[in-house]
N, CA, C and O atoms as CSV, one atom per row, in Angstrom:
chain,resi,resn,atom,element,x,y,z
A,1,ILE,N,N,-18.515,-1.623,8.120
A,1,ILE,CA,C,-19.708,-1.026,7.689
A,1,ILE,C,C,-19.546,0.316,8.454
A,1,ILE,O,O,-19.438,1.347,7.790
A,2,THR,N,N,-19.524,0.364,9.826
A,2,THR,CA,C,-19.516,1.563,10.843
A,2,THR,C,C,-18.378,2.466,10.257
A,2,THR,O,O,-18.580,3.659,10.029
A,3,ASN,N,N,-17.192,1.866,10.023
A,3,ASN,CA,C,-15.845,2.837,9.703
A,3,ASN,C,C,-16.402,3.691,8.363
A,3,ASN,O,O,-16.064,4.866,8.218
A,4,VAL,N,N,-17.218,3.064,7.464
A,4,VAL,CA,C,-17.631,3.739,6.149
A,4,VAL,C,C,-18.503,4.747,6.489
A,4,VAL,O,O,-18.374,5.885,6.038
A,5,LEU,N,N,-19.530,4.374,7.374
A,5,LEU,CA,C,-20.654,5.332,7.646
A,5,LEU,C,C,-20.155,6.549,8.538
A,5,LEU,O,O,-20.678,7.662,8.493
A,6,GLU,N,N,-19.041,6.197,9.389
A,6,GLU,CA,C,-18.429,7.375,10.045
A,6,GLU,C,C,-17.855,8.226,9.335
A,6,GLU,O,O,-18.118,9.425,9.437
A,7,GLY,N,N,-16.974,7.749,8.495
A,7,GLY,CA,C,-16.054,8.242,7.608
A,7,GLY,C,C,-16.965,9.288,6.428
A,7,GLY,O,O,-16.345,10.225,5.923
A,8,ILE,N,N,-18.134,9.107,6.123
A,8,ILE,CA,C,-18.866,9.843,5.179
A,8,ILE,C,C,-20.086,10.681,6.253
A,8,ILE,O,O,-21.209,10.967,5.840
A,9,GLY,N,N,-19.657,10.956,7.517
A,9,GLY,CA,C,-20.629,11.429,8.608
A,9,GLY,C,C,-21.914,11.035,8.935
A,9,GLY,O,O,-22.654,11.831,9.514
A,10,LEU,N,N,-22.319,9.819,8.621
A,10,LEU,CA,C,-23.800,9.558,8.765
A,10,LEU,C,C,-23.949,8.954,10.256
A,10,LEU,O,O,-25.019,8.902,10.862
A,11,ILE,N,N,-22.916,8.582,10.666
A,11,ILE,CA,C,-23.135,8.094,12.240
A,11,ILE,C,C,-21.722,8.567,13.141
A,11,ILE,O,O,-20.611,8.723,12.634
A,12,GLU,N,N,-22.019,8.731,14.436
A,12,GLU,CA,C,-20.598,8.855,15.222
A,12,GLU,C,C,-20.735,7.967,16.313
A,12,GLU,O,O,-21.768,7.674,16.915
A,13,LYS,N,N,-19.493,7.540,16.516
A,13,LYS,CA,C,-19.356,6.527,17.666
A,13,LYS,C,C,-19.090,7.216,18.710
A,13,LYS,O,O,-18.161,8.020,18.790
A,14,LYS,N,N,-19.980,6.918,19.687
A,14,LYS,CA,C,-19.705,7.478,21.023
A,14,LYS,C,C,-18.970,6.609,22.091
A,14,LYS,O,O,-18.301,7.126,22.987
A,15,SER,N,N,-19.117,5.357,21.959
A,15,SER,CA,C,-18.011,4.545,22.613
A,15,SER,C,C,-17.866,3.226,21.808
A,15,SER,O,O,-18.350,3.153,20.679
A,16,LYS,N,N,-17.231,2.219,22.354
A,16,LYS,CA,C,-17.062,0.765,21.470
A,16,LYS,C,C,-18.362,0.465,20.882
A,16,LYS,O,O,-18.518,0.480,19.661
A,17,ASN,N,N,-19.424,0.158,21.807
A,17,ASN,CA,C,-20.774,-0.276,21.303
A,17,ASN,C,C,-21.732,0.625,21.372
A,17,ASN,O,O,-22.871,0.224,21.610
A,18,ASN,N,N,-21.494,1.999,21.186
A,18,ASN,CA,C,-22.666,2.935,21.351
A,18,ASN,C,C,-22.485,3.791,20.144
A,18,ASN,O,O,-21.451,4.447,20.016
A,19,ILE,N,N,-23.566,3.823,19.129
A,19,ILE,CA,C,-23.301,4.563,17.765
A,19,ILE,C,C,-24.200,5.663,17.441
A,19,ILE,O,O,-25.287,5.151,17.173
A,20,GLN,N,N,-24.258,6.789,17.350
A,20,GLN,CA,C,-25.454,7.743,17.221
A,20,GLN,C,C,-25.479,8.055,15.760
A,20,GLN,O,O,-24.494,8.485,15.158
A,21,TRP,N,N,-26.804,7.791,15.137
A,21,TRP,CA,C,-27.110,8.173,13.831
A,21,TRP,C,C,-27.180,9.641,13.807
A,21,TRP,O,O,-27.997,10.228,14.518
A,22,LYS,N,N,-26.351,10.282,13.011
A,22,LYS,CA,C,-26.364,11.724,12.482
A,22,LYS,C,C,-27.135,12.300,11.381
A,22,LYS,O,O,-27.467,13.468,11.180
A,23,GLY,N,N,-27.352,11.219,10.702
A,23,GLY,CA,C,-28.265,11.456,9.421
A,23,GLY,C,C,-28.060,12.656,8.554
A,23,GLY,O,O,-27.062,13.339,8.781
A,24,THR,N,N,-28.884,13.010,7.574
A,24,THR,CA,C,-28.444,13.873,6.745
A,24,THR,C,C,-29.327,15.158,6.913
A,24,THR,O,O,-30.321,15.087,7.637
A,25,ARG,N,N,-29.037,16.233,6.330
A,25,ARG,CA,C,-30.058,17.405,6.489
A,25,ARG,C,C,-30.256,17.579,4.972
A,25,ARG,O,O,-29.613,16.972,4.116
A,26,PRO,N,N,-31.227,18.485,4.748
A,26,PRO,CA,C,-31.703,18.992,3.385
A,26,PRO,C,C,-30.436,19.172,2.593
A,26,PRO,O,O,-30.341,18.448,1.602
A,27,GLY,N,N,-29.456,19.992,2.839
A,27,GLY,CA,C,-28.488,20.518,2.061
A,27,GLY,C,C,-27.253,19.440,1.879
A,27,GLY,O,O,-26.391,19.551,1.007
A,28,ASP,N,N,-27.306,18.507,2.733
A,28,ASP,CA,C,-26.319,17.627,2.987
A,28,ASP,C,C,-25.897,16.608,1.632
A,28,ASP,O,O,-24.758,16.238,1.345
A,29,ALA,N,N,-27.201,16.275,0.888
A,29,ALA,CA,C,-26.988,15.269,-0.052
A,29,ALA,C,C,-26.248,15.643,-1.127
A,29,ALA,O,O,-25.674,14.765,-1.772
A,30,HIS,N,N,-26.130,17.081,-1.519
A,30,HIS,CA,C,-24.939,17.721,-2.400
A,30,HIS,C,C,-23.376,17.403,-1.895
A,30,HIS,O,O,-22.437,17.135,-2.644
A,31,ASP,N,N,-23.343,17.480,-0.740
A,31,ASP,CA,C,-21.840,17.217,-0.164
A,31,ASP,C,C,-21.584,15.952,-0.153
A,31,ASP,O,O,-20.414,15.611,-0.325
A,32,LEU,N,N,-22.591,14.967,0.047
A,32,LEU,CA,C,-22.305,13.678,0.150
A,32,LEU,C,C,-21.969,13.121,-1.260
A,32,LEU,O,O,-21.057,12.297,-1.333
A,33,GLU,N,N,-22.710,13.545,-2.530
A,33,GLU,CA,C,-22.501,13.086,-3.614
A,33,GLU,C,C,-21.078,13.769,-3.833
A,33,GLU,O,O,-20.333,12.902,-4.290
A,34,ALA,N,N,-20.548,14.727,-3.719
A,34,ALA,CA,C,-19.112,15.349,-4.020
A,34,ALA,C,C,-18.452,14.501,-3.124
A,34,ALA,O,O,-17.613,13.899,-3.794
A,35,LYS,N,N,-18.387,14.093,-1.797
A,35,LYS,CA,C,-17.649,13.322,-1.020
A,35,LYS,C,C,-17.522,12.103,-1.987
A,35,LYS,O,O,-16.437,11.705,-2.410
A,36,LEU,N,N,-18.683,11.568,-2.287
A,36,LEU,CA,C,-18.488,9.977,-2.902
A,36,LEU,C,C,-17.716,10.232,-4.305
A,36,LEU,O,O,-17.066,9.318,-4.814
A,37,SER,N,N,-17.806,11.426,-4.870
A,37,SER,CA,C,-17.252,11.320,-6.233
A,37,SER,C,C,-15.657,11.283,-5.923
A,37,SER,O,O,-14.902,10.613,-6.627
A,38,VAL,N,N,-15.200,12.053,-4.818
A,38,VAL,CA,C,-13.780,12.073,-4.621
A,38,VAL,C,C,-13.408,10.743,-3.938
A,38,VAL,O,O,-12.202,10.503,-3.884
A,39,LEU,N,N,-14.225,9.877,-3.428
A,39,LEU,CA,C,-13.716,8.789,-2.958
A,39,LEU,C,C,-13.737,7.671,-4.007
A,39,LEU,O,O,-12.955,6.722,-3.972
A,40,ARG,N,N,-14.735,7.851,-4.996
A,40,ARG,CA,C,-14.623,6.914,-6.263
A,40,ARG,C,C,-13.405,7.213,-7.031
A,40,ARG,O,O,-12.759,6.258,-7.462
A,41,ASP,N,N,-12.929,8.650,-7.304
A,41,ASP,CA,C,-11.894,8.893,-8.066
A,41,ASP,C,C,-10.553,8.467,-7.242
A,41,ASP,O,O,-9.542,8.119,-7.851
A,42,GLY,N,N,-10.602,8.509,-5.984
A,42,GLY,CA,C,-9.668,7.832,-5.211
A,42,GLY,C,C,-9.438,6.344,-5.306
A,42,GLY,O,O,-8.292,5.895,-5.336
A,43,THR,N,N,-10.325,5.699,-5.345
A,43,THR,CA,C,-10.700,4.323,-5.404
A,43,THR,C,C,-10.087,3.683,-7.016
A,43,THR,O,O,-9.496,2.613,-7.155
A,44,ARG,N,N,-10.399,4.601,-8.037
A,44,ARG,CA,C,-9.948,4.535,-9.231
A,44,ARG,C,C,-8.481,4.477,-9.318
A,44,ARG,O,O,-7.874,3.559,-9.870
A,45,ARG,N,N,-7.925,5.510,-8.744
A,45,ARG,CA,C,-6.577,5.821,-8.735
A,45,ARG,C,C,-5.788,4.523,-7.931
A,45,ARG,O,O,-4.841,3.982,-8.502
A,46,ALA,N,N,-6.140,4.147,-6.851
A,46,ALA,CA,C,-5.578,3.279,-6.153
A,46,ALA,C,C,-5.759,1.887,-6.866
A,46,ALA,O,O,-4.805,1.121,-6.723
A,47,ALA,N,N,-6.729,1.471,-7.543
A,47,ALA,CA,C,-6.965,0.533,-8.255
A,47,ALA,C,C,-5.800,0.381,-9.274
A,47,ALA,O,O,-5.120,-0.645,-9.272
A,48,SER,N,N,-5.576,1.351,-10.105
A,48,SER,CA,C,-4.708,1.473,-11.385
A,48,SER,C,C,-3.250,1.387,-10.517
A,48,SER,O,O,-2.382,0.639,-10.966
A,49,HIS,N,N,-3.001,2.089,-9.376
A,49,HIS,CA,C,-1.708,2.024,-8.894
A,49,HIS,C,C,-1.381,0.597,-8.530
A,49,HIS,O,O,-0.286,0.120,-8.829
A,50,GLU,N,N,-2.548,-0.282,-7.721
A,50,GLU,CA,C,-2.400,-1.414,-7.513
A,50,GLU,C,C,-2.090,-2.260,-8.702
A,50,GLU,O,O,-1.245,-3.155,-8.673
A,51,GLU,N,N,-2.750,-1.969,-9.673
A,51,GLU,CA,C,-2.471,-2.975,-10.870
A,51,GLU,C,C,-0.880,-2.690,-11.536
A,51,GLU,O,O,-0.178,-3.555,-12.060
A,52,TRP,N,N,-0.605,-1.542,-11.397
A,52,TRP,CA,C,0.753,-1.312,-12.073
A,52,TRP,C,C,1.750,-1.915,-10.776
A,52,TRP,O,O,2.842,-2.290,-11.202
A,53,LEU,N,N,1.621,-2.035,-9.663
A,53,LEU,CA,C,2.558,-2.837,-8.533
A,53,LEU,C,C,2.616,-4.176,-8.766
A,53,LEU,O,O,3.637,-4.855,-8.648
A,54,ASP,N,N,1.261,-4.676,-9.181
A,54,ASP,CA,C,1.099,-6.104,-9.297
A,54,ASP,C,C,2.039,-6.639,-10.740
A,54,ASP,O,O,2.640,-7.710,-10.824
A,55,LYS,N,N,1.984,-5.912,-11.458
A,55,LYS,CA,C,2.866,-5.907,-13.006
A,55,LYS,C,C,4.245,-5.827,-12.528
A,55,LYS,O,O,5.042,-6.705,-12.860
A,56,ALA,N,N,4.623,-4.795,-11.735
A,56,ALA,CA,C,5.926,-4.773,-11.384
A,56,ALA,C,C,6.600,-5.861,-10.656
A,56,ALA,O,O,7.676,-6.360,-10.983
A,57,ILE,N,N,5.869,-6.191,-9.628
A,57,ILE,CA,C,6.126,-7.403,-8.958
A,57,ILE,C,C,6.237,-8.822,-9.793
A,57,ILE,O,O,7.120,-9.647,-9.555
A,58,GLU,N,N,5.339,-8.975,-10.687
A,58,GLU,CA,C,5.210,-9.916,-11.226
A,58,GLU,C,C,6.679,-10.076,-12.365
A,58,GLU,O,O,7.211,-11.134,-12.700
A,59,GLN,N,N,6.980,-9.002,-12.685
A,59,GLN,CA,C,8.172,-8.589,-13.757
A,59,GLN,C,C,9.606,-9.172,-12.798
A,59,GLN,O,O,10.438,-10.014,-13.136
A,60,MET,N,N,9.512,-8.346,-11.463
A,60,MET,CA,C,10.590,-8.926,-10.766
A,60,MET,C,C,10.977,-10.203,-10.368
A,60,MET,O,O,12.101,-10.665,-10.172
A,61,GLN,N,N,9.429,-10.896,-10.245
A,61,GLN,CA,C,9.647,-12.322,-9.785
A,61,GLN,C,C,10.209,-12.964,-11.019
A,61,GLN,O,O,11.006,-13.887,-10.852
A,62,THR,N,N,9.919,-12.621,-12.141
A,62,THR,CA,C,10.353,-13.363,-13.291
A,62,THR,C,C,11.616,-13.211,-13.711
A,62,THR,O,O,12.197,-14.041,-14.410
A,63,SER,N,N,12.208,-11.929,-13.225
A,63,SER,CA,C,13.616,-11.829,-13.477
A,63,SER,C,C,14.409,-12.257,-12.425
A,63,SER,O,O,15.621,-12.388,-12.597
A,64,LEU,N,N,13.797,-12.532,-11.181
A,64,LEU,CA,C,14.456,-13.328,-10.043
A,64,LEU,C,C,14.619,-14.744,-10.613
A,64,LEU,O,O,15.762,-15.197,-10.677
A,65,ARG,N,N,13.586,-15.480,-11.031
A,65,ARG,CA,C,13.500,-16.792,-11.372
A,65,ARG,C,C,14.633,-17.118,-12.324
A,65,ARG,O,O,15.575,-17.869,-12.072
A,66,GLU,N,N,14.420,-16.455,-13.450
A,66,GLU,CA,C,15.281,-16.421,-14.562
A,66,GLU,C,C,16.911,-16.415,-13.957
A,66,GLU,O,O,17.589,-17.423,-14.157
A,67,LEU,N,N,17.383,-15.485,-13.368
A,67,LEU,CA,C,18.744,-15.441,-12.627
A,67,LEU,C,C,18.962,-16.445,-11.928
A,67,LEU,O,O,20.085,-16.941,-12.025
A,68,SER,N,N,18.095,-16.995,-11.116
A,68,SER,CA,C,18.143,-18.183,-10.299
A,68,SER,C,C,18.521,-19.678,-10.840
A,68,SER,O,O,19.202,-20.547,-10.297
A,69,GLU,N,N,17.778,-19.675,-12.224
A,69,GLU,CA,C,18.213,-20.798,-12.998
A,69,GLU,C,C,19.343,-20.837,-13.857
A,69,GLU,O,O,19.820,-21.870,-14.326
A,70,ASP,N,N,19.771,-19.650,-14.055
A,70,ASP,CA,C,20.920,-19.311,-14.628
A,70,ASP,C,C,22.334,-19.765,-14.069
A,70,ASP,O,O,22.958,-18.970,-13.366
A,71,ALA,N,N,22.729,-20.699,-14.284
A,71,ALA,CA,C,24.030,-21.466,-13.657
A,71,ALA,C,C,25.179,-20.413,-13.896
A,71,ALA,O,O,25.848,-20.129,-12.902
A,72,GLU,N,N,25.437,-19.907,-14.879
A,72,GLU,CA,C,26.638,-19.074,-15.154
A,72,GLU,C,C,26.456,-17.919,-14.209
A,72,GLU,O,O,27.457,-17.463,-13.657
A,73,ALA,N,N,25.322,-17.426,-13.981
A,73,ALA,CA,C,25.104,-15.963,-13.359
A,73,ALA,C,C,25.438,-16.409,-11.691
A,73,ALA,O,O,26.014,-15.707,-10.860
A,74,GLY,N,N,24.891,-17.776,-11.502
A,74,GLY,CA,C,25.112,-18.108,-9.932
A,74,GLY,C,C,26.507,-17.764,-9.441
A,74,GLY,O,O,26.621,-17.524,-8.239
A,75,ARG,N,N,27.313,-17.723,-10.021
A,75,ARG,CA,C,28.679,-17.641,-9.431
A,75,ARG,C,C,29.020,-16.101,-9.027
A,75,ARG,O,O,30.116,-15.820,-8.542
A,76,HIS,N,N,28.135,-15.239,-9.229
A,76,HIS,CA,C,28.015,-13.970,-9.041
A,76,HIS,C,C,27.203,-13.350,-7.969
A,76,HIS,O,O,27.236,-12.173,-7.609
A,77,PHE,N,N,26.365,-14.453,-7.445
A,77,PHE,CA,C,25.491,-14.262,-6.338
A,77,PHE,C,C,26.288,-14.277,-4.917
A,77,PHE,O,O,26.248,-15.239,-4.149
A,78,TYR,N,N,26.932,-13.220,-4.702
A,78,TYR,CA,C,27.484,-12.711,-3.353
A,78,TYR,C,C,27.387,-11.333,-3.127
A,78,TYR,O,O,27.136,-10.520,-4.017
A,79,VAL,N,N,27.623,-10.996,-1.694
A,79,VAL,CA,C,27.364,-9.484,-1.408
A,79,VAL,C,C,28.749,-9.486,-0.334
A,79,VAL,O,O,28.878,-10.344,0.539
A,80,THR,N,N,29.668,-8.462,-0.544
A,80,THR,CA,C,30.742,-8.158,0.465
A,80,THR,C,C,30.142,-7.259,1.710
A,80,THR,O,O,29.178,-6.500,1.609
A,81,HIS,N,N,30.711,-7.438,2.598
A,81,HIS,CA,C,30.343,-6.335,3.986
A,81,HIS,C,C,30.756,-5.088,3.463
A,81,HIS,O,O,30.218,-4.083,3.926
A,82,ASP,N,N,31.788,-4.949,2.404
A,82,ASP,CA,C,31.861,-3.291,1.986
A,82,ASP,C,C,30.806,-3.050,0.958
A,82,ASP,O,O,30.430,-1.883,0.849
A,83,ASP,N,N,30.258,-3.961,0.174
A,83,ASP,CA,C,29.024,-3.830,-0.616
A,83,ASP,C,C,27.938,-2.958,0.105
A,83,ASP,O,O,27.486,-1.881,-0.283
A,84,ILE,N,N,27.615,-3.669,1.260
A,84,ILE,CA,C,26.467,-3.313,2.106
A,84,ILE,C,C,26.704,-2.196,2.875
A,84,ILE,O,O,25.732,-1.454,3.024
A,85,ARG,N,N,27.755,-1.874,3.413
A,85,ARG,CA,C,28.205,-0.774,4.103
A,85,ARG,C,C,28.371,0.508,3.022
A,85,ARG,O,O,28.587,1.642,3.449
A,86,ALA,N,N,28.264,0.256,1.743
A,86,ALA,CA,C,28.422,1.255,0.655
A,86,ALA,C,C,26.926,1.767,0.448
A,86,ALA,O,O,26.755,2.788,-0.218
A,87,ILE,N,N,26.090,1.249,0.871
A,87,ILE,CA,C,24.531,1.690,0.544
A,87,ILE,C,C,24.286,2.789,1.655
A,87,ILE,O,O,24.402,2.611,2.867
A,88,PRO,N,N,23.911,4.009,0.986
A,88,PRO,CA,C,23.663,5.086,1.839
A,88,PRO,C,C,22.525,4.900,2.707
A,88,PRO,O,O,22.605,5.300,3.868
A,89,SER,N,N,21.419,4.312,2.265
A,89,SER,CA,C,20.196,4.392,3.355
A,89,SER,C,C,20.270,3.317,4.367
A,89,SER,O,O,19.307,3.169,5.120
A,90,LEU,N,N,21.506,2.403,4.489
A,90,LEU,CA,C,21.901,1.530,5.187
A,90,LEU,C,C,22.849,1.728,6.384
A,90,LEU,O,O,23.109,0.970,7.319
A,91,ALA,N,N,23.328,3.071,6.062
A,91,ALA,CA,C,24.660,3.491,6.945
A,91,ALA,C,C,24.377,3.576,8.297
A,91,ALA,O,O,25.209,3.196,9.121
A,92,ALA,N,N,23.255,4.050,8.640
A,92,ALA,CA,C,23.159,4.354,9.942
A,92,ALA,C,C,22.603,3.066,10.817
A,92,ALA,O,O,22.558,3.058,12.047
A,93,ASP,N,N,22.171,1.937,9.926
A,93,ASP,CA,C,21.377,0.751,10.775
A,93,ASP,C,C,22.284,-0.265,10.969
A,93,ASP,O,O,23.442,-0.142,10.568
A,94,THR,N,N,21.875,-1.311,11.569
A,94,THR,CA,C,22.473,-2.590,11.859
A,94,THR,C,C,21.895,-3.451,10.948
A,94,THR,O,O,20.668,-3.533,10.904
A,95,VAL,N,N,22.680,-4.183,10.125
A,95,VAL,CA,C,22.276,-5.139,8.952
A,95,VAL,C,C,23.009,-6.435,9.495
A,95,VAL,O,O,24.162,-6.473,9.924
A,96,ILE,N,N,22.165,-7.432,9.401
A,96,ILE,CA,C,22.460,-8.816,9.840
A,96,ILE,C,C,21.950,-9.557,8.348
A,96,ILE,O,O,20.854,-9.472,7.793
A,97,ALA,N,N,22.945,-10.162,8.014
A,97,ALA,CA,C,23.266,-11.108,6.948
A,97,ALA,C,C,23.174,-12.445,7.075
A,97,ALA,O,O,24.126,-13.043,7.577
A,98,ILE,N,N,22.006,-13.166,6.642
A,98,ILE,CA,C,21.768,-14.742,6.892
A,98,ILE,C,C,22.016,-15.387,5.506
A,98,ILE,O,O,21.507,-14.929,4.483
A,99,LYS,N,N,22.916,-16.597,5.525
A,99,LYS,CA,C,22.872,-17.146,4.297
A,99,LYS,C,C,21.696,-18.253,4.257
A,99,LYS,O,O,21.478,-18.884,3.223
């Protein structure tokens, strides 16, 4: 709670256990409403993105489950050293493979 209040400028942490109330001034209510509106929009966008990610994860899990249950596809489940070295994002990294 204190992090939220500090984020919107109502309190200021002086030290770990010392908090100062900054309160609001007569013109601050409009600024707080604007900040609140921005925060609500950000929350809505984050929730929408989270929902999209959840669906994508669910689809990937379903695909992996189906692949792992397919005996014919199982014989293709291997990766060679050259396959891994050919991945550009891993070129400068040390990769340890565990079976």
